[in-house]
N, C-alpha and C positions, 0 to 999 in steps of 0.2 A: 321860680319853678325850675328854670334851666340850671341854676346853680345847685339846687338840691339834687337833680338828676346827675349832674357832673360829679358831685361829691359821692353819690352812691356808686357810680361807675368806678371812680377812683378807689373807693374802699373795697370794691369787688376785686379789682386788679391787685391791690396790696394784700388782701387776705388770700387770694388764690396763689400769689407768689410765695407767701409765707407757708401755705400748705405744701407746695412743692419743695421748699427748702427743708421742711420737717420730714417729708417722706424720703428725701435724698439722704438725710442724716440717719433715718431708721434703716435704710438700705445699707449705708456704710457700716452700721453697727451689727446688722443681722446676717448679711450675706457671707458665704463661707470662704471665698477666696478673693484675691486682689482684682481679678478681671471683672467679676460681677460687682464688686464694690465700686470700682472705677466707672463701670457702666451706669450704676445708679446715681453716683454723685455727678458724673459728667452730664447726664441728661437732666436730672433734677435741678442741679444748680443753674444750668443754662436757662431752663424754663422759668425757674423761680426768680432769677435775676432779671430776665426779660420782662416778666409780668410786673415785677416790682418797679422797674425803671419806667415802664409805660404808665403805671399809676402815678409815679412821681412827676412825669412829664405832663400828664393831664392836670395834675394839681397845680403845677407851675404856670400853666397856660402857655400862650405863644410869647415866650421870652427868650433871651439869650441862654438862660439856664436850661430851659427845656431842649434847646438845640444841642447843648453840651451833653445832656442826659441821653438824647437819641444817638449822638456820636459814640458815646460810651456803650450803648446798647448794640450798635453795629459791631464795635470792636469785640465785645463779649461773644456775640453770635459767630464771629469769624474765628476766634481763637480758642474758645473753650473746648469744643468738640475735637478740634485738631490736636490740642494738647493732650486730652485724654487718650486719643488714639495713639499718639506718639509714645506716651508713657507705657501703654499696654503692649505695644509692639516691641519696645525696647526690652521690657521685662520678659516677653515671650522669646525673643532672640537670645536672651541671656540664659534661657533654659527652664524658666518657670512653666509648669504645666497647669492647665485649667483643672478645677475641681471636678471630680466625677462621682456621682452618687453611687454608693455601694448597694448592691442588692441584698435584701434580707434573706436569711436562710430559714 
């Protein structure tokens, strides 16, 4: 019974992580400028990777592999948002302007 519940929770984390990866990809393809695209992928990929890695750690159980997975998770949580922010800031400093919706006449 406990194994079945753990497998269902693991599948839930993996499917939710996959959902966030897909929505981040859709944001990358659909949003109008670099800033909004980086926002979508930065948030979506971080959350998708986090949920997927949690699901993998649960599947592995309490093993050295799950410890490595959790260390990888901490690394992703610490670096991915900072990298997206640094890229956006560098592009903004270089002169790129954010997209502005034009009003209809």
